[in-house]
TIRO-2110 file (N, C-alpha, C; in Angstrom, 1 decimal):
// TIRO-2110
98.1, 51.0, 17.6, N, 1, A
98.0, 50.0, 18.5, CA, 1, A
97.9, 50.6, 20.0, C, 1, A
96.9, 50.3, 20.7, N, 2, A
96.6, 50.8, 22.1, CA, 2, A
97.4, 50.0, 23.1, C, 2, A
98.0, 50.7, 24.0, N, 3, A
98.7, 49.9, 25.0, CA, 3, A
98.1, 50.2, 26.4, C, 3, A
98.2, 49.3, 27.1, N, 4, A
97.6, 49.4, 28.5, CA, 4, A
98.5, 50.5, 29.3, C, 4, A
97.8, 51.1, 30.3, N, 5, A
98.7, 52.2, 31.1, CA, 5, A
99.9, 51.3, 31.8, C, 5, A
99.6, 50.1, 32.3, N, 6, A
100.8, 49.5, 32.8, CA, 6, A
101.9, 49.3, 31.8, C, 6, A
101.6, 48.9, 30.6, N, 7, A
102.7, 48.7, 29.6, CA, 7, A
103.4, 50.1, 29.4, C, 7, A
102.7, 51.1, 29.3, N, 8, A
103.2, 52.4, 29.0, CA, 8, A
104.1, 53.0, 30.0, C, 8, A
103.7, 52.7, 31.3, N, 9, A
104.5, 53.1, 32.5, CA, 9, A
105.8, 52.2, 32.7, C, 9, A
105.7, 51.0, 32.6, N, 10, A
106.8, 50.1, 32.6, CA, 10, A
107.9, 50.3, 31.4, C, 10, A
107.3, 50.6, 30.1, N, 11, A
108.2, 51.1, 29.2, CA, 11, A
109.0, 52.3, 29.4, C, 11, A
108.4, 53.4, 30.0, N, 12, A
109.1, 54.6, 30.3, CA, 12, A
110.0, 54.4, 31.4, C, 12, A
109.6, 53.5, 32.5, N, 13, A
110.7, 53.3, 33.5, CA, 13, A
111.8, 52.5, 33.0, C, 13, A
111.7, 51.5, 32.0, N, 14, A
112.8, 50.9, 31.5, CA, 14, A
113.6, 51.8, 30.6, C, 14, A
113.0, 52.7, 29.9, N, 15, A
113.6, 53.8, 29.0, CA, 15, A
114.4, 54.6, 30.0, C, 15, A
113.9, 55.0, 31.2, N, 16, A
114.7, 55.9, 32.1, CA, 16, A
116.0, 55.1, 32.6, C, 16, A
115.8, 54.0, 32.9, N, 17, A
116.9, 53.1, 33.3, CA, 17, A
118.1, 52.9, 32.3, C, 17, A
117.5, 52.8, 31.1, N, 18, A
118.5, 52.4, 29.9, CA, 18, A
119.2, 53.6, 29.7, C, 18, A
118.7, 54.9, 29.8, N, 19, A
119.5, 56.2, 29.5, CA, 19, A
120.4, 56.3, 30.4, C, 19, A
120.4, 56.0, 31.6, N, 20, A
121.2, 56.4, 32.7, CA, 20, A
122.0, 55.3, 33.4, C, 20, A
121.7, 54.1, 33.4, N, 21, A
122.5, 53.0, 33.8, CA, 21, A
123.7, 52.8, 33.0, C, 21, A
124.8, 52.3, 33.7, N, 22, A
125.9, 51.9, 33.0, CA, 22, A
125.9, 50.7, 32.3, C, 22, A
126.8, 50.3, 31.4, N, 23, A
126.7, 49.1, 30.5, CA, 23, A
126.2, 49.5, 29.1, C, 23, A
127.1, 50.2, 28.4, N, 24, A
126.7, 50.7, 27.0, CA, 24, A
126.6, 49.5, 26.0, C, 24, A
127.3, 48.4, 26.3, N, 25, A
127.2, 47.2, 25.4, CA, 25, A
126.4, 46.0, 26.0, C, 25, A
125.9, 46.3, 27.3, N, 26, A
125.4, 45.1, 28.0, CA, 26, A
124.0, 45.5, 28.3, C, 26, A
124.0, 46.4, 29.5, N, 27, A
122.8, 46.6, 30.3, CA, 27, A
121.8, 47.5, 29.4, C, 27, A
122.3, 48.6, 28.8, N, 28, A
121.4, 49.5, 28.0, CA, 28, A
120.7, 48.7, 26.8, C, 28, A
121.5, 47.9, 26.0, N, 29, A
120.8, 47.3, 24.9, CA, 29, A
119.9, 46.2, 25.4, C, 29, A
120.2, 45.6, 26.5, N, 30, A
119.2, 44.4, 27.1, CA, 30, A
118.0, 45.2, 27.6, C, 30, A
118.1, 46.3, 28.3, N, 31, A
117.0, 47.0, 28.7, CA, 31, A
115.9, 47.5, 27.4, C, 31, A
116.7, 47.9, 26.4, N, 32, A
115.8, 48.3, 25.2, CA, 32, A
115.1, 47.1, 24.7, C, 32, A
115.9, 46.0, 24.6, N, 33, A
115.3, 44.7, 24.1, CA, 33, A
114.0, 44.5, 24.7, C, 33, A
114.1, 44.6, 26.1, N, 34, A
112.9, 44.4, 26.9, CA, 34, A
111.7, 45.2, 26.6, C, 34, A
112.0, 46.3, 26.2, N, 35, A
111.1, 47.3, 25.9, CA, 35, A
110.5, 47.1, 24.6, C, 35, A
111.2, 46.2, 23.7, N, 36, A
110.6, 46.0, 22.3, CA, 36, A
111.5, 46.3, 21.2, C, 36, A
112.6, 46.9, 21.3, N, 37, A
113.5, 47.5, 20.4, CA, 37, A
114.2, 46.3, 19.9, C, 37, A
114.2, 46.2, 18.5, N, 38, A
115.1, 45.0, 18.0, CA, 38, A
116.5, 45.4, 17.8, C, 38, A
117.4, 44.8, 18.5, N, 39, A
118.9, 45.2, 18.7, CA, 39, A
119.7, 44.0, 18.3, C, 39, A
120.5, 44.0, 17.4, N, 40, A
121.6, 43.0, 17.2, CA, 40, A
122.6, 42.7, 18.1, C, 40, A
123.6, 42.2, 17.8, N, 41, A
124.8, 42.0, 18.6, CA, 41, A
125.7, 43.0, 18.5, C, 41, A
126.7, 43.3, 19.7, N, 42, A
127.7, 44.2, 19.6, CA, 42, A
127.3, 45.6, 19.4, C, 42, A
126.2, 46.0, 20.0, N, 43, A
125.7, 47.3, 19.8, CA, 43, A
126.1, 48.1, 21.0, C, 43, A
126.6, 49.5, 20.8, N, 44, A
127.0, 50.4, 21.7, CA, 44, A
126.0, 51.4, 21.9, C, 44, A
125.4, 51.5, 23.1, N, 45, A
124.4, 52.8, 23.3, CA, 45, A
125.1, 53.6, 24.3, C, 45, A
125.5, 54.9, 24.0, N, 46, A
126.1, 55.8, 24.9, CA, 46, A
125.1, 56.4, 25.9, C, 46, A
125.7, 57.2, 26.9, N, 47, A
124.9, 57.7, 28.0, CA, 47, A
123.7, 58.7, 27.4, C, 47, A
122.7, 58.8, 28.1, N, 48, A
121.6, 59.6, 27.8, CA, 48, A
121.0, 59.6, 26.4, C, 48, A
121.1, 58.2, 25.8, N, 49, A
120.5, 58.2, 24.4, CA, 49, A
119.0, 58.0, 24.6, C, 49, A
118.1, 58.9, 23.8, N, 50, A
116.6, 58.8, 23.9, CA, 50, A
116.3, 57.9, 22.7, C, 50, A
115.9, 56.8, 23.0, N, 51, A
115.6, 55.8, 22.0, CA, 51, A
114.0, 55.5, 22.0, C, 51, A
113.5, 55.9, 21.1, N, 52, A
111.9, 55.9, 20.9, CA, 52, A
111.1, 55.4, 22.1, C, 52, A
110.4, 56.3, 22.7, N, 53, A
109.6, 56.0, 23.9, CA, 53, A
108.2, 55.3, 23.7, C, 53, A
107.6, 55.8, 22.7, N, 54, A
106.1, 55.4, 22.5, CA, 54, A
106.0, 54.2, 21.6, C, 54, A
106.8, 53.9, 20.6, N, 55, A
106.9, 52.8, 19.8, CA, 55, A
108.2, 52.2, 19.7, C, 55, A
108.6, 51.5, 20.8, N, 56, A
110.0, 51.0, 20.7, CA, 56, A
110.1, 49.8, 19.6, C, 56, A
109.0, 49.2, 19.4, N, 57, A
109.0, 48.0, 18.4, CA, 57, A
109.2, 48.7, 17.0, C, 57, A
109.2, 50.0, 16.7, N, 58, A
109.2, 50.6, 15.5, CA, 58, A
110.7, 50.7, 15.1, C, 58, A
111.6, 50.4, 15.9, N, 59, A
113.1, 50.8, 15.9, CA, 59, A
113.8, 49.4, 15.7, C, 59, A
114.7, 49.3, 14.7, N, 60, A
115.6, 48.1, 14.6, CA, 60, A
117.0, 48.6, 14.4, C, 60, A
117.9, 48.1, 15.3, N, 61, A
119.3, 48.3, 15.3, CA, 61, A
120.0, 47.1, 15.1, C, 61, A
120.8, 47.1, 13.8, N, 62, A
121.4, 45.9, 13.5, CA, 62, A
122.7, 45.8, 14.3, C, 62, A
123.5, 44.7, 14.1, N, 63, A
124.8, 44.5, 14.8, CA, 63, A
125.9, 45.5, 14.5, C, 63, A
126.7, 45.7, 15.5, N, 64, A
127.8, 46.6, 15.3, CA, 64, A
127.6, 48.1, 15.2, C, 64, A
126.4, 48.4, 15.7, N, 65, A
126.0, 49.9, 15.6, CA, 65, A
126.6, 50.5, 16.8, C, 65, A
127.1, 51.9, 16.6, N, 66, A
127.5, 52.5, 17.8, CA, 66, A
126.7, 53.9, 17.8, C, 66, A
126.1, 54.0, 19.0, N, 67, A
125.1, 55.2, 19.2, CA, 67, A
125.8, 56.2, 20.3, C, 67, A
126.3, 57.3, 19.9, N, 68, A
127.0, 58.1, 20.9, CA, 68, A
126.1, 58.9, 21.9, C, 68, A
126.7, 59.5, 22.8, N, 69, A
125.9, 60.3, 23.8, CA, 69, A
125.0, 61.2, 23.3, C, 69, A
123.8, 61.2, 24.0, N, 70, A
122.6, 62.0, 23.9, CA, 70, A
122.2, 62.1, 22.4, C, 70, A
122.3, 61.0, 21.7, N, 71, A
121.6, 60.9, 20.5, CA, 71, A
120.0, 60.7, 20.8, C, 71, A
119.1, 61.2, 19.8, N, 72, A
117.8, 61.0, 20.0, CA, 72, A
117.2, 60.3, 18.7, C, 72, A
116.5, 59.1, 18.9, N, 73, A
116.1, 58.5, 17.8, CA, 73, A
114.4, 58.3, 18.1, C, 73, A
113.6, 59.0, 17.1, N, 74, A
112.2, 59.2, 17.3, CA, 74, A
111.5, 58.5, 16.1, C, 74, A
110.8, 57.4, 16.4, N, 75, A
110.1, 56.7, 15.2, CA, 75, A
108.6, 57.1, 15.0, C, 75, A
108.3, 58.1, 15.7, N, 76, A
107.0, 58.7, 15.5, CA, 76, A
106.7, 60.2, 15.4, C, 76, A
106.1, 60.7, 14.4, N, 77, A
105.8, 62.1, 14.3, CA, 77, A
104.3, 62.0, 13.8, C, 77, A
103.2, 62.4, 14.6, N, 78, A
102.0, 62.0, 14.4, CA, 78, A
101.7, 60.8, 13.9, C, 78, A
102.0, 59.8, 14.6, N, 79, A
101.7, 58.3, 14.2, CA, 79, A
103.1, 57.6, 14.1, C, 79, A
103.1, 56.3, 14.2, N, 80, A
104.3, 55.5, 14.1, CA, 80, A
104.8, 55.3, 12.7, C, 80, A
106.1, 55.5, 12.5, N, 81, A
106.9, 55.2, 11.4, CA, 81, A
107.8, 54.0, 11.8, C, 81, A
108.8, 53.8, 11.0, N, 82, A
109.9, 52.7, 11.3, CA, 82, A
111.2, 53.3, 11.0, C, 82, A
112.3, 52.9, 11.9, N, 83, A
113.6, 53.4, 11.8, CA, 83, A
114.2, 52.0, 11.8, C, 83, A
115.2, 51.9, 10.6, N, 84, A
116.0, 50.8, 10.4, CA, 84, A
117.5, 51.3, 10.6, C, 84, A
118.2, 50.9, 11.3, N, 85, A
119.7, 51.2, 11.3, CA, 85, A
120.5, 50.1, 11.1, C, 85, A
121.0, 50.1, 9.9, N, 86, A
121.7, 48.9, 9.3, CA, 86, A
123.1, 48.7, 10.1, C, 86, A
123.7, 47.5, 9.8, N, 87, A
125.1, 47.2, 10.4, CA, 87, A
126.0, 48.1, 10.4, C, 87, A
127.0, 48.2, 11.4, N, 88, A
128.2, 49.0, 11.6, CA, 88, A
127.9, 50.6, 11.2, C, 88, A
126.7, 51.0, 11.7, N, 89, A
126.5, 52.5, 11.6, CA, 89, A
127.0, 53.2, 12.7, C, 89, A
127.6, 54.4, 12.6, N, 90, A
128.0, 55.2, 13.7, CA, 90, A
127.2, 56.4, 13.7, C, 90, A
126.5, 56.8, 15.0, N, 91, A
125.7, 57.9, 15.1, CA, 91, A
126.3, 58.8, 16.1, C, 91, A
126.7, 60.0, 15.8, N, 92, A
127.5, 60.8, 16.5, CA, 92, A
126.7, 61.6, 17.7, C, 92, A
127.4, 62.2, 18.5, N, 93, A
126.9, 63.0, 19.7, CA, 93, A
125.8, 63.8, 19.3, C, 93, A
124.5, 63.9, 19.9, N, 94, A
123.6, 65.0, 19.8, CA, 94, A
122.9, 64.8, 18.4, C, 94, A
122.9, 63.8, 17.9, N, 95, A
122.3, 63.4, 16.5, CA, 95, A
120.9, 63.2, 16.8, C, 95, A
120.0, 63.7, 15.9, N, 96, A
118.6, 63.4, 16.0, CA, 96, A
118.1, 62.8, 14.7, C, 96, A
117.5, 61.6, 14.9, N, 97, A
116.9, 60.8, 13.8, CA, 97, A
115.3, 60.8, 14.0, C, 97, A
114.6, 61.3, 13.2, N, 98, A
113.1, 61.2, 13.4, CA, 98, A
112.4, 60.8, 12.2, C, 98, A
111.5, 59.8, 12.3, N, 99, A
110.9, 59.2, 11.2, CA, 99, A
109.3, 59.8, 11.1, C, 99, A
108.9, 60.0, 10.0, N, 100, A
107.4, 60.5, 9.8, CA, 100, A
106.5, 59.2, 10.0, C, 100, A
105.2, 59.6, 10.2, N, 101, A
104.3, 58.5, 10.4, CA, 101, A
104.2, 57.6, 9.1, C, 101, A
104.0, 56.5, 9.2, N, 102, A
103.9, 55.4, 8.2, CA, 102, A
105.0, 55.4, 7.1, C, 102, A
106.3, 55.9, 7.4, N, 103, A
107.4, 56.1, 6.5, CA, 103, A
108.5, 55.1, 7.2, C, 103, A
109.5, 54.6, 6.4, N, 104, A
110.5, 53.9, 6.8, CA, 104, A
111.7, 54.8, 6.7, C, 104, A
112.6, 55.0, 7.6, N, 105, A
113.7, 55.7, 7.6, CA, 105, A
114.9, 54.7, 7.7, C, 105, A
115.5, 54.7, 6.8, N, 106, A
116.6, 53.5, 6.7, CA, 106, A
118.1, 54.4, 6.8, C, 106, A
118.9, 54.0, 7.7, N, 107, A
120.2, 54.6, 7.8, CA, 107, A
121.1, 53.2, 7.3, C, 107, A
121.8, 53.5, 6.1, N, 108, A
122.4, 52.3, 5.3, CA, 108, A
123.7, 51.8, 6.2, C, 108, A
124.0, 50.6, 5.8, N, 109, A
125.1, 49.8, 6.4, CA, 109, A
126.3, 50.6, 6.3, C, 109, A
127.3, 50.9, 7.5, N, 110, A
128.4, 51.6, 7.5, CA, 110, A
128.4, 53.0, 7.3, C, 110, A
127.0, 53.7, 7.4, N, 111, A
127.0, 55.0, 7.4, CA, 111, A
127.6, 55.7, 8.5, C, 111, A
128.0, 57.0, 8.6, N, 112, A
128.5, 57.7, 9.7, CA, 112, A
127.8, 59.0, 9.7, C, 112, A
127.1, 59.3, 10.9, N, 113, A
126.4, 60.5, 11.0, CA, 113, A
127.1, 61.3, 12.1, C, 113, A
127.7, 62.5, 11.6, N, 114, A
128.5, 63.3, 12.5, CA, 114, A
127.6, 64.0, 13.6, C, 114, A
128.4, 64.6, 14.5, N, 115, A
127.8, 65.1, 15.7, CA, 115, A
126.8, 66.3, 15.3, C, 115, A
125.6, 66.1, 16.0, N, 116, A
124.6, 67.3, 15.9, CA, 116, A
123.8, 67.2, 14.5, C, 116, A
123.9, 66.2, 13.8, N, 117, A
123.3, 66.1, 12.5, CA, 117, A
121.8, 65.7, 12.7, C, 117, A
120.7, 66.3, 11.9, N, 118, A
119.5, 66.0, 12.1, CA, 118, A
119.0, 65.2, 10.8, C, 118, A
118.5, 64.0, 11.0, N, 119, A
118.3, 63.0, 9.7, CA, 119, A
116.8, 62.9, 9.8, C, 119, A
115.9, 63.3, 8.7, N, 120, A
114.6, 63.1, 8.6, CA, 120, A
114.2, 62.2, 7.3, C, 120, A
115.4, 61.9, 6.6, N, 121, A
115.2, 61.1, 5.4, CA, 121, A
116.3, 60.1, 5.3, C, 121, A
116.2, 59.0, 4.6, N, 122, A
117.0, 58.0, 4.6, CA, 122, A
118.5, 58.3, 4.2, C, 122, A
119.5, 57.6, 4.8, N, 123, A
120.8, 57.8, 4.4, CA, 123, A
121.3, 56.6, 3.7, C, 123, A
122.2, 56.7, 2.6, N, 124, A
122.6, 55.6, 1.9, CA, 124, A
123.7, 55.0, 2.6, C, 124, A
124.0, 53.7, 2.2, N, 125, A
125.2, 53.0, 2.9, CA, 125, A
126.5, 53.5, 2.7, C, 125, A
127.3, 53.5, 3.6, N, 126, A
128.8, 54.0, 3.6, CA, 126, A
128.9, 55.4, 3.1, C, 126, A
128.0, 56.2, 3.7, N, 127, A
128.0, 57.8, 3.5, CA, 127, A
128.5, 58.4, 4.8, C, 127, A
129.2, 59.5, 4.7, N, 128, A
129.4, 60.3, 6.0, CA, 128, A
128.5, 61.6, 5.8, C, 128, A
127.7, 61.8, 6.9, N, 129, A
126.9, 63.0, 6.9, CA, 129, A
127.4, 63.8, 7.9, C, 129, A
127.5, 65.1, 7.6, N, 130, A
128.0, 66.1, 8.7, CA, 130, A
127.3, 67.4, 8.5, C, 130, A
127.2, 68.1, 9.6, N, 131, A
126.7, 69.4, 9.4, CA, 131, A
127.8, 70.4, 9.0, C, 131, A
127.2, 71.5, 8.5, N, 132, A
128.4, 72.4, 8.1, CA, 132, A
129.1, 73.0, 9.3, C, 132, A
130.3, 73.4, 9.2, N, 133, A
130.9, 73.9, 10.4, CA, 133, A
130.5, 75.2, 10.9, C, 133, A
130.6, 75.3, 12.0, N, 134, A
130.3, 76.6, 12.7, CA, 134, A
130.9, 77.7, 12.0, C, 134, A
130.2, 78.9, 11.7, N, 135, A
130.9, 80.1, 11.2, CA, 135, A
130.6, 81.2, 12.0, C, 135, A
131.7, 82.0, 12.0, N, 136, A
131.7, 83.4, 12.7, CA, 136, A
130.7, 84.3, 12.0, C, 136, A
129.8, 84.9, 12.7, N, 137, A
128.8, 85.7, 11.9, CA, 137, A
129.0, 87.3, 12.4, C, 137, A
129.5, 87.3, 13.7, N, 138, A
129.6, 88.7, 14.2, CA, 138, A
130.9, 88.8, 15.2, C, 138, A
131.4, 90.0, 15.2, N, 139, A
132.4, 90.2, 16.2, CA, 139, A
131.7, 90.8, 17.5, C, 139, A
132.2, 90.2, 18.6, N, 140, A
131.5, 90.6, 19.9, CA, 140, A
132.4, 91.7, 20.5, C, 140, A
131.7, 92.9, 20.7, N, 141, A
132.3, 93.8, 21.2, CA, 141, A
132.1, 94.1, 22.7, C, 141, A
130.9, 93.6, 23.2, N, 142, A
130.6, 93.7, 24.5, CA, 142, A
130.3, 92.1, 24.8, C, 142, A
131.2, 91.5, 25.7, N, 143, A
131.1, 90.1, 25.9, CA, 143, A
129.8, 89.9, 26.8, C, 143, A
129.1, 88.8, 26.5, N, 144, A
127.8, 88.4, 27.1, CA, 144, A
128.0, 88.4, 28.5, C, 144, A
129.1, 87.9, 29.1, N, 145, A
129.4, 87.8, 30.5, CA, 145, A
129.6, 89.1, 31.2, C, 145, A
130.0, 90.2, 30.3, N, 146, A
130.1, 91.5, 30.9, CA, 146, A
128.8, 92.5, 30.7, C, 146, A
127.9, 92.1, 29.8, N, 147, A
126.7, 92.8, 29.6, CA, 147, A
125.6, 93.1, 30.7, C, 147, A
125.4, 94.1, 31.0, N, 148, A
124.3, 94.3, 32.0, CA, 148, A
122.9, 93.7, 31.6, C, 148, A
122.7, 94.0, 30.3, N, 149, A
121.3, 93.4, 29.7, CA, 149, A
121.8, 92.7, 28.4, C, 149, A
120.8, 92.0, 28.0, N, 150, A
121.0, 91.2, 26.7, CA, 150, A
120.9, 92.2, 25.7, C, 150, A
120.1, 93.3, 25.8, N, 151, A
120.3, 94.3, 24.6, CA, 151, A
121.6, 95.0, 24.5, C, 151, A
122.5, 95.1, 25.6, N, 152, A
123.8, 95.6, 25.2, CA, 152, A
124.6, 94.6, 24.6, C, 152, A
124.4, 93.4, 25.0, N, 153, A
125.2, 92.3, 24.2, CA, 153, A
124.9, 92.4, 22.7, C, 153, A
123.6, 92.5, 22.4, N, 154, A
123.1, 92.5, 20.9, CA, 154, A
123.6, 93.8, 20.3, C, 154, A
123.4, 94.9, 20.8, N, 155, A
124.1, 96.2, 20.3, CA, 155, A
125.5, 96.1, 20.1, C, 155, A
126.2, 95.2, 20.9, N, 156, A
127.6, 95.2, 20.8, CA, 156, A
128.1, 94.1, 19.8, C, 156, A
127.1, 93.7, 18.9, N, 157, A
127.7, 92.7, 17.8, CA, 157, A
127.9, 93.4, 16.4, C, 157, A
129.0, 93.2, 15.9, N, 158, A
129.3, 93.8, 14.7, CA, 158, A
129.3, 92.8, 13.7, C, 158, A
128.3, 92.7, 12.7, N, 159, A
128.3, 91.8, 11.8, CA, 159, A
129.6, 91.7, 10.8, C, 159, A
129.9, 90.5, 10.6, N, 160, A
131.1, 90.2, 9.8, CA, 160, A
130.7, 90.2, 8.4, C, 160, A
131.1, 91.1, 7.5, N, 161, A
130.7, 91.1, 6.1, CA, 161, A
131.6, 90.2, 5.4, C, 161, A
131.4, 90.2, 4.0, N, 162, A
132.2, 89.4, 3.2, CA, 162, A
133.6, 90.0, 3.0, C, 162, A
133.8, 91.3, 3.1, N, 163, A
135.1, 91.7, 3.1, CA, 163, A
135.9, 91.5, 4.3, C, 163, A
135.2, 91.4, 5.5, N, 164, A
136.0, 91.1, 6.7, CA, 164, A
135.4, 89.8, 7.2, C, 164, A
135.8, 88.6, 6.6, N, 165, A
135.1, 87.4, 6.9, CA, 165, A
135.2, 86.9, 8.4, C, 165, A
136.3, 87.3, 8.9, N, 166, A
136.7, 86.8, 10.4, CA, 166, A
136.9, 88.1, 11.3, C, 166, A
136.9, 87.8, 12.5, N, 167, A
137.4, 89.0, 13.4, CA, 167, A
138.9, 89.2, 13.2, C, 167, A
139.5, 90.3, 13.6, N, 168, A
141.0, 90.6, 13.6, CA, 168, A
141.7, 89.4, 14.2, C, 168, A
142.7, 89.0, 13.7, N, 169, A
143.5, 88.0, 14.4, CA, 169, A
144.7, 88.7, 15.2, C, 169, A
145.0, 87.8, 16.3, N, 170, A
146.1, 88.5, 17.2, CA, 170, A
147.4, 87.6, 16.9, C, 170, A
148.4, 88.4, 16.5, N, 171, A
149.9, 87.9, 16.5, CA, 171, A
150.7, 88.1, 17.6, C, 171, A
151.1, 87.1, 18.2, N, 172, A
152.1, 87.3, 19.4, CA, 172, A
153.4, 87.1, 18.9, C, 172, A
154.3, 88.1, 19.3, N, 173, A
155.6, 88.1, 18.9, CA, 173, A
156.5, 87.5, 20.0, C, 173, A
157.8, 87.2, 19.7, N, 174, A
158.7, 86.7, 20.8, CA, 174, A
158.8, 87.6, 22.0, C, 174, A
158.5, 88.9, 21.9, N, 175, A
158.5, 89.7, 23.2, CA, 175, A
157.0, 89.6, 23.5, C, 175, A
156.7, 88.9, 24.7, N, 176, A
155.4, 88.7, 25.3, CA, 176, A
154.6, 90.1, 25.2, C, 176, A
155.3, 91.1, 25.5, N, 177, A
154.7, 92.5, 25.7, CA, 177, A
154.3, 93.1, 24.3, C, 177, A
154.8, 92.5, 23.3, N, 178, A
154.3, 93.2, 21.9, CA, 178, A
153.4, 92.3, 21.3, C, 178, A
152.1, 92.8, 21.1, N, 179, A
151.0, 92.2, 20.6, CA, 179, A
150.6, 93.1, 19.4, C, 179, A
150.4, 92.5, 18.3, N, 180, A
149.7, 93.2, 17.2, CA, 180, A
148.5, 92.7, 16.8, C, 180, A
147.5, 93.5, 16.4, N, 181, A
146.2, 93.1, 15.9, CA, 181, A
146.3, 93.5, 14.5, C, 181, A
146.1, 92.5, 13.6, N, 182, A
145.9, 92.9, 12.2, CA, 182, A
144.6, 92.4, 11.5, C, 182, A
144.1, 93.1, 10.6, N, 183, A
142.8, 92.9, 10.0, CA, 183, A
142.5, 91.8, 9.0, C, 183, A
143.8, 90.8, 8.8, N, 184, A
143.7, 89.8, 8.0, CA, 184, A
143.1, 90.1, 6.6, C, 184, A
END
């Protein structure tokens, strides 16, 4: 569907307003509705949420949905797809939802998407989706803030092997001057 230049410019202006204006349950949903996004009742849209810029009509958000800060919802990848976010879904901070061309991506009723999750396929109803927790992969021998060059920081990384799964722990004893480092 070809849009006029005026429609594309006004859509982007409304999108910018919706990203930064106050009113997570009032102004932001209203501005997105004007753009063409189908939005139910009692929807919360957090600060700086990127909600499909090129094809806003390809997104449907049902009632009771909460979209946290800086989430990104894109309904087009080389052509418009469709995103359906069913009732009472929670979308965590920095989550990315991206639909492929000519495909429906459905987030089922009551599903919870944790912080930083990337979703490119549908999510069943009442499922909690989370990223793997952050893992320590190296011990920092030269702090990045103290390194003169990036190479110094990189050379100062000691990979954590299976034997030594974590950096040494520090145990503080009742005497604050007595600190022991143990290899765990």
